[in-house]
C-alpha positions in Angstrom: 1.5 64.8 60.8 3.7 64.4 63.9 2.1 62.9 67.1 4.4 63.7 70.0 3.8 61.5 73.0 6.9 62.9 74.8 4.8 64.5 77.6 3.1 61.2 78.5 5.3 60.5 81.5 3.0 58.5 83.8 4.5 55.6 85.7 2.7 53.4 88.2 4.6 50.7 90.1 2.8 48.0 92.1 5.7 46.5 94.2 3.5 43.7 95.6 2.3 42.5 92.3 5.7 43.3 90.7 4.1 45.1 87.8 4.4 48.6 86.4 2.4 50.6 83.9 4.3 53.2 81.8 3.0 55.7 79.3 4.6 56.1 75.9 6.7 59.2 76.6 8.7 57.5 79.4 12.5 57.3 79.0 14.5 54.3 80.3 16.2 56.3 83.0 12.8 57.6 84.3 11.5 54.0 84.4 14.5 52.8 86.3 14.3 55.5 88.8 10.7 54.6 89.8 11.2 50.8 89.8 14.5 50.8 91.5 12.9 52.5 94.5 11.5 49.1 95.2 14.6 47.0 94.1 12.8 46.1 90.9 13.5 46.6 87.2 12.3 46.1 83.6 15.2 44.9 81.5 15.6 47.7 79.0 18.4 49.1 76.9 21.8 50.6 77.8 21.3 54.4 77.4 19.0 56.2 79.8 17.7 58.8 77.3 16.3 56.1 75.0 12.5 56.1 74.7 10.9 53.1 76.4 8.2 52.7 73.7 10.4 52.4 70.6 12.9 50.2 72.4 10.2 47.8 73.6 8.3 47.5 70.3 11.5 46.4 68.6 12.5 43.9 71.3 14.7 45.5 73.9 18.2 44.1 74.5 20.2 45.4 77.5 22.2 44.7 80.7 19.7 42.3 82.3 18.8 40.2 79.2 20.6 37.0 80.1 19.0 36.8 83.6 15.6 38.2 82.9 15.1 38.3 79.1 14.2 41.1 76.6 12.0 44.0 77.3 9.2 42.4 75.2 9.5 39.3 77.4 8.2 41.4 80.3 5.1 42.8 78.5 1.8 41.8 80.1 -0.5 44.2 78.0 -0.5 47.3 75.9 -3.1 50.0 75.1 -3.1 50.8 71.4 -4.7 53.4 69.2 -5.3 51.9 65.7 -5.2 53.7 62.4 -9.0 53.9 62.6 -8.7 55.8 65.9 -10.0 52.9 68.0 -8.4 52.3 71.4 -7.8 48.6 71.9 -6.1 46.5 74.6 -3.7 43.7 73.6 -2.4 40.9 75.8 -2.1 37.1 75.7 -5.9 36.9 76.4 -7.2 39.8 74.3 -6.3 40.6 70.7 -3.5 38.1 71.0 -2.5 38.3 67.4 -1.8 42.1 67.8 0.1 41.4 71.0 2.3 38.9 69.2 3.1 41.5 66.5 3.8 44.4 68.8 6.5 42.4 70.6 9.1 43.0 68.0 7.1 44.4 65.0 7.7 48.0 65.9 5.3 50.8 65.2 3.6 49.2 62.3 0.2 48.4 63.8 -0.8 51.4 65.9 0.3 53.9 68.5 0.9 52.3 71.9 0.0 54.8 74.6 0.6 52.6 77.6 2.6 49.5 78.5 2.1 47.1 81.4 5.3 45.2 82.4 6.3 42.4 84.7 9.0 43.6 87.1 12.1 41.6 88.2 14.1 41.9 91.4 17.3 43.7 90.6 19.7 45.6 92.9 19.5 48.4 93.9 23.2 47.6 94.1 24.9 45.5 91.4 28.5 44.5 90.6 29.1 46.2 87.3 31.5 48.3 85.2 34.1 48.0 82.5 37.4 46.1 82.3 39.7 47.7 79.6 42.7 46.5 77.6 44.8 48.0 74.9 43.3 47.4 71.4 46.5 45.7 70.4 45.6 43.0 72.8 42.1 42.5 71.4 42.8 39.2 69.5 43.9 37.6 72.7 41.2 39.3 74.8 38.4 38.3 72.5 39.6 34.7 72.2 39.7 34.4 76.0 36.3 36.1 76.2 34.6 33.7 73.8 35.8 30.7 75.9 35.1 32.4 79.3 31.4 33.2 78.5 30.7 29.6 77.7 30.8 28.9 81.5 29.5 32.1 83.1 26.0 32.1 84.8 23.0 33.8 83.4 23.2 36.5 86.1 26.1 38.0 84.1 25.5 40.0 80.9 28.5 41.4 79.1 28.9 43.9 76.2 32.3 44.1 74.5 33.1 47.5 73.0 36.0 48.6 70.8 36.6 52.3 70.6 38.9 55.2 71.6 38.6 56.3 75.3 36.4 59.2 75.9 37.9 62.1 78.0 35.7 61.4 81.1 36.6 62.5 84.6 36.2 58.9 85.8 38.9 57.6 83.4 42.6 58.3 84.0 43.7 61.1 81.8 46.7 59.2 80.3 44.1 56.8 78.7 42.1 59.5 77.0 41.9 58.9 73.2 43.6 55.5 73.4 42.3 52.6 71.3 40.9 50.0 73.7 38.8 46.9 73.9 36.4 47.0 76.8 34.3 44.3 78.4 31.3 45.9 80.2 29.8 43.8 82.9 26.6 43.7 84.9 26.0 40.9 87.4 22.3 40.7 88.4 22.9 38.6 91.5 24.7 38.7 94.8 27.8 40.8 94.7 30.0 38.2 96.3 29.1 35.7 93.7 29.7 38.2 91.0 33.2 38.8 92.3 34.0 35.1 91.9 32.5 35.0 88.4 34.4 38.0 87.2 37.8 37.2 88.7 39.1 35.3 85.7 38.2 38.2 83.4 39.7 40.8 85.6 42.9 38.8 86.0 43.4 38.1 82.3 46.4 39.8 80.6 47.3 43.3 81.6 44.1 45.4 81.9 44.7 49.2 81.5 41.8 49.9 83.9 39.2 48.0 85.9 36.0 49.8 86.8 34.0 46.8 88.1 32.6 47.7 91.5 29.4 47.5 93.5 27.3 50.4 92.4 23.6 51.4 92.1 22.0 49.8 89.1 20.8 53.2 88.0 24.4 54.5 87.9 25.5 51.6 85.8 22.6 52.1 83.4 23.8 55.6 82.7 27.5 54.5 82.1 27.3 54.7 78.3 25.2 57.9 78.1 28.2 60.2 77.4 29.1 58.2 74.3 25.6 58.6 72.7 24.2 62.1 73.2 21.5 63.7 71.1 22.8 65.9 68.3 25.9 63.9 67.2 26.0 62.2 63.7 25.5 58.5 63.7 25.8 55.8 61.0 24.8 52.3 62.1 25.3 48.9 60.5 24.3 45.8 62.5 24.0 42.0 62.3 23.7 38.9 64.5 26.6 36.5 64.8 26.5 32.8 65.8 29.9 32.9 67.4 33.2 34.8 67.7 35.3 32.5 65.6 38.9 33.3 64.7 38.1 35.0 61.5 35.5 37.2 63.2 37.9 38.1 66.0 40.8 38.9 63.7 38.6 41.1 61.5 37.3 43.0 64.5 40.8 43.5 65.8 42.0 44.8 62.5 39.2 47.3 62.0 39.3 48.3 65.7 42.8 49.7 65.3 41.6 51.8 62.3 39.0 53.8 64.3 39.8 57.4 63.6 37.0 59.4 65.2 37.3 59.8 69.0 33.7 58.8 69.4 33.2 55.9 66.9 32.6 52.5 68.4 31.4 49.0 67.8 29.8 46.7 70.4 29.2 43.0 70.8 26.2 42.0 72.9 26.2 38.5 74.5 22.9 36.8 74.1 21.7 33.4 75.4 20.3 32.7 78.9 16.7 33.9 79.4 16.7 35.4 75.8 17.1 32.0 74.3 14.6 30.2 76.6 11.6 31.9 75.0 10.2 30.1 72.0 11.2 31.7 68.7 7.5 31.8 67.6 6.1 33.3 70.8 6.6 36.9 69.6 7.6 38.8 66.4 11.1 39.4 67.7 13.5 37.1 65.9 17.1 35.9 66.6 16.9 34.3 70.0 19.3 31.6 68.9 22.1 34.0 67.9 25.2 34.1 70.0 25.8 37.9 69.7 24.4 41.1 68.3 27.0 43.3 66.6 26.3 47.0 66.4 28.8 49.1 64.4 28.4 52.9 64.7 30.4 55.5 62.8 30.1 58.7 64.9 31.2 62.3 64.7 30.2 65.2 66.9 29.4 67.3 63.8 29.1 66.6 60.1 32.9 67.2 59.7 34.7 63.9 59.2 31.4 61.9 59.0 31.9 60.4 55.6 35.1 58.5 56.5 33.5 57.1 59.7 30.5 55.9 57.6 32.9 54.2 55.2 34.7 52.6 58.1 31.5 51.2 59.6 30.5 49.9 56.2 33.9 48.3 55.8 33.8 46.3 59.1 30.2 45.2 58.5 31.0 44.1 54.9 34.1 42.2 56.0 32.0 40.2 58.4 29.2 39.5 55.9 30.1 35.8 55.5 29.2 35.4 59.2 25.9 37.4 59.3 22.8 35.8 60.5 19.7 38.0 60.8 19.6 41.5 62.3 18.0 43.2 65.3 15.4 45.5 64.0 16.1 48.3 66.5 19.6 48.7 65.0 18.4 49.1 61.4 18.6 52.4 59.6 16.7 53.1 56.4 18.0 50.0 54.6 15.0 48.8 52.6 12.5 46.0 52.6 15.0 43.1 52.2 16.8 44.0 55.4 13.4 44.3 57.3 12.5 40.9 55.9 15.9 39.6 57.1 15.1 40.9 60.6 12.1 38.6 60.9 12.7 35.7 58.4 10.2 34.8 55.6 7.6 33.1 57.7 7.3 35.8 60.4 7.4 38.5 57.8 4.4 37.0 56.0 2.6 36.7 59.3 3.4 40.4 60.1 2.1 41.4 56.6 -1.2 39.7 57.3 -1.4 41.4 60.6 -0.7 44.7 58.9 -3.6 44.1 56.5 -5.9 43.5 59.4 -4.9 46.5 61.6 -3.5 49.1 59.1 -4.5 48.1 55.6 -3.8 51.6 54.2 -0.3 51.6 55.7 -1.0 54.8 57.7 1.8 53.9 60.0 4.7 53.8 57.5 7.4 56.0 58.8 9.1 53.1 60.6 10.8 49.8 59.7 7.8 49.4 57.5 6.0 46.1 56.8 3.7 47.0 53.9 0.3 45.3 53.9 0.5 44.2 50.2 
């Protein structure tokens, strides 16, 4: 059975209360469009055609996380249809155990039909965009970056990406196809302050391009869309890292130069800030003490050439295995129960299994990162 909630597109924004209600079929770009009309936002993801529901239930990392936290950190309540067909509401005050599990536990406990979020003041203009260097310079760039981020304010969230340059109109043609290391930036504060914070990064070494500029937040949110369209072939391996030590940096630099596909990439998400201020036990989401989330994606436009990209992704992930912590559940593929247990840790995993026994004892909702009841 397939239950398609894609047509449930309702969004209601209350700008005075700074809250929003969104139905389960809403995409990130659709949510941003409605909330940004009031200079407000829900921190959520980095690709606008991502579904808000799935992203939220797994945690929700993105461009605003260091200032405002994860998507689950904005949740005030959810409406859920259980395996028994009962409609229940979950919040801190009502069915609090279910509310805890839904904030990171994915689709294991029911079908969420509507979300209520807290909104945060953002934009509508932000200082954002990429700074790009040649991949050959990535050891020096990453060593500079790891020291620089120790001092940056929480208003700044950065994502480092290593890839070949896509042939986009916004990028000089002579860079198309070149291996690069890119620091994507989003400063969720006054643009003048952001200019001062980003100056050291933009002045480092010899950047090939600097696309940081004041822009609408909705435009920045769509920046990565061309690199992750529907219909391409994707193979993902992910892990959390405590830090970008020398061995990690050198391994990434070596494998970055080996990227063959014009669309393969790996990204390093900077955590900390508001993400780390929420208690580890306050929600099912796990890994708030990590320094970074690494997401390695072997990509091809068709099935041709996919096997080598998959092996490349496995190779980088395996080479970094001595440095793995846990893993962000939204970046897991079909990797088995041990990896799901790793995403939550043994204590939370046992708590989630108990919750599964209460709300879905027959494991009706099992086509997911499944937490079996037994």
